[in-house]
C-alpha positions as CSV (number, residue, x, y, z in Angstrom):
1,M,91.1,76.8,80.4
2,P,94.9,75.5,79.3
3,E,95.2,72.5,78.0
4,K,95.5,68.8,79.6
5,A,99.2,68.7,78.0
6,D,100.6,72.4,79.4
7,G,101.2,71.6,83.5
8,P,103.8,74.8,83.7
9,A,100.5,77.1,82.6
10,R,98.1,74.7,84.9
11,V,100.8,75.5,88.0
12,R,100.6,79.5,87.0
13,L,96.9,79.2,87.0
14,V,96.4,77.7,90.4
15,G,98.9,80.0,91.7
16,L,96.9,82.9,90.5
17,W,94.1,81.3,92.6
18,A,96.1,80.5,95.6
19,S,97.6,84.7,95.6
20,I,93.7,85.3,95.8
21,V,93.1,83.7,98.2
22,A,96.1,84.9,100.3
23,V,95.5,88.3,100.1
24,A,91.6,87.5,100.5
25,A,92.1,86.2,103.7
26,V,94.9,88.8,104.8
27,S,92.7,91.4,104.2
28,V,89.4,90.2,106.1
29,T,91.9,90.1,108.9
30,V,93.1,93.0,108.8
31,V,89.6,94.8,108.6
32,A,88.6,92.6,111.3
33,D,91.7,93.8,113.5
34,N,91.7,90.5,114.0
35,H,95.7,90.6,116.5
36,R,95.2,86.9,117.5
37,A,96.2,85.5,114.1
38,G,99.4,84.3,114.7
39,F,99.2,80.7,115.3
40,G,99.1,81.6,119.5
41,R,101.7,85.0,119.1
42,V,99.6,88.9,118.9
43,V,100.3,90.4,115.3
44,P,101.1,93.6,115.2
45,R,99.3,96.1,113.3
46,E,102.5,97.1,111.3
47,E,103.0,92.8,110.7
48,Q,99.6,92.7,109.4
49,M,100.3,95.2,106.9
50,A,104.3,94.3,105.9
51,L,101.8,90.7,105.8
52,L,99.1,92.3,102.9
53,L,101.9,94.2,101.2
54,I,103.7,90.9,100.4
55,A,100.5,89.3,99.6
56,V,99.8,91.7,97.3
57,L,102.8,91.7,95.2
58,L,102.5,88.4,94.9
59,F,99.6,88.5,93.6
60,I,101.0,91.0,91.3
61,I,103.9,88.9,89.7
62,Q,101.3,85.7,89.8
63,V,99.3,87.8,87.4
64,I,102.4,89.4,85.4
65,A,103.6,85.4,85.2
66,Y,99.9,84.4,84.1
67,L,99.7,87.2,81.3
68,I,103.2,86.5,79.8
69,S,102.3,82.9,79.3
70,R,99.2,83.3,77.9
71,T,100.1,85.4,75.5
72,R,103.2,83.5,74.6
73,R,100.9,80.2,74.3
74,A,99.1,82.6,71.8
75,S,101.2,83.4,69.3
76,T,103.0,79.5,69.8
77,R,99.9,78.8,68.6
78,A,99.1,81.5,66.0
79,T,102.5,80.4,64.1
80,A,102.2,76.5,64.5
81,R,98.5,77.3,62.8
82,T,100.5,78.2,59.3
83,P,98.1,76.4,56.1
84,S,99.7,74.0,54.6
85,A,98.8,72.4,50.9
86,A,95.8,70.0,50.7
87,P,96.9,66.2,50.4
88,S,95.9,66.2,46.7
89,A,98.3,68.2,46.5
90,K,101.5,67.6,47.7
91,N,100.7,64.1,46.1
92,R,101.0,65.5,42.3
93,P,104.1,66.3,40.0
């Protein structure tokens, strides 16, 4: 889980979960063959498939963005952990 101070990573993680929920919801609608999911209008099968494709593409983009940010975070933490001298060694002439 991201640290508290890491806001953008938390937003990416929430976006990733939202994409998963969107893909699941549209998939259930397509599988159930529910054409009345358009707020009072009938949604044709072609539009449902297009919406499913868009949801899957957005999910893939969210996964890629999350993995990129995660690897960048890991690499900056690895470079930030350079060993330094002990405090007693710094005080010696």
